[in-house]
N, C-alpha and C positions, 0 to 999 in steps of 0.2 A: 231624627237627625243623626244620632249616634250609630244607628244601624247602617246608615250610608257610609259613615267613616270606617266602620269595621269592614264593610264590603270592599271599600277602596284599599284598605290596609292589606287584606287578603289578596287582592288582585296585584298590588305592588310586590308583595312577597312572592307570589307565584311567578310573576313576570321576571323578577330578579333571579329566581331559582332557574327558570328556563334559559335566561341569558347566560348565566354561569355554566350551566350544563352544556349548552350549545358551544360555548367557547372551549370547553374542555374536550368536546368531541371533535372539533375542527383542528385543534392544535395536535401536531404529531407527538409524541413523547408523553402527552397528558393522558392518553387512553389507558396506559398501564396503571397510572395512578387512579384513574376512574374505576378500573377493575378491582384494584386493591381496596378502594374505599366504597364499594358498592352499597354497603349498609348506610353510610352517610347520605348517599344520593337517593336511597330508597325511602328514607324516613319521611320527607315532606309529602310525597304523593300518598303515602299510607295514612298520614295524619289528615290530609285533606279528604281522603276517601272515608275515613272513620267519622270525622266531623260531619261530612255531608250525609252519611247514612243515618247518624243519630238525629240530625235535623229533619231528614226526610220522614222518619218514623215518629217524630214529635217528642223525642225524649227530653229536650230542654224545657219545653212547655209543660210537660207532665211533671217533671221533677220540681220545677218552680211552683206549680200548682199544689203539689203534695206538701211542699215545705210551708206553703202559706195556708194550707187547708184549715188549720185550727182558727186562725184569724178570720178567714172567709166564712166559716160556719158560724162563728160567734157573731159576726156582723150581720149575717143573714137572719139569725135568731132574733137579734135585737130589732131589725127592720120589720120582721114578721109580727113581732109583739107590739109594734107601733112606737117603740122607743125612738125619740128623735136623735139622730146622729150628728146633725149639724154638717158643717163642711168637713170632708175627709180629704187628707192629703195622701194617705197611704192605707192600704188594706193588705196586711202581710208584707210580702216582698214587692207589691205592685204600687207604683205611683198612680194615683187616681186623677184622671183628666176631668170627668164629670160623672154624676150619678143620675139615673132616671128610674122611675117605676113607682110601685105602690107596695102595700103590705103583702099582697099575694104574689108579686113578681117584681124584681128589680134588676138593673144591670148597671155596670160601670165600665167606662172606657179607660184603657191604660194609656198613660201619657207616653208619647214617642214610640208606639208599637206599630210596626208595619211600614213598608215603603210606599205602598199604593192604596192605603186605606187605613181605617182605624179598627182596632181589635180590643176586645174586652171580655168580661164574663157576665153572664146573666144567671140568676137564681130563680127557679120556678119549680115548686114541689108538685105542681099539677100538670106536667107536660110542658110542651114548648112555650116559652115565655110570650106573654101578651103585653108587650111594652109598646106604647105608641111612639115608635121611633124607627127610622129606616134600618135595614140590615137583615141578615139571616142568622140562623142559629145552628150550631152543630153540638149534639149531645157530648158531654165530656165524662161526667160521673155523677150518679145520684141526681140531685136536683140542679146540678151545675151544667151550664152550656157555654160554649165559646160564642161570643157575639161578634159578628163580622160585618163591617160597614165599608164595603169597597166602593170607590168612586169610579 
């Protein structure tokens, strides 16, 4: 849900920027100001291009994963040892929607991740996870996989 609000916010920001730019181009006398302040007008498209590029290469997912790596590995170790974890609300920086699996492989879905499906992480030290649940897996790092359940 929050992802949809962020997308709407970016669209409103971009639309507003285009309207103001268009009005400045149409008005006579404003073109000189537009040329003088070109840096001001260049920043929003550059920010959008930078953010889009970082999202495209997966930098935000990778950074959040690495920041949570210690908690994720500790949780995986406890699960593989058979230590009961009970109900978990968070693992590292991730709010947990639900957990599934066994001692040899488990996965958890992240709450409010994705617009058209659910996303989470799976841990399996012996190759692709064998969790009795729909979805596909993409290798991330070591025994960790991204769990994708698109509808």
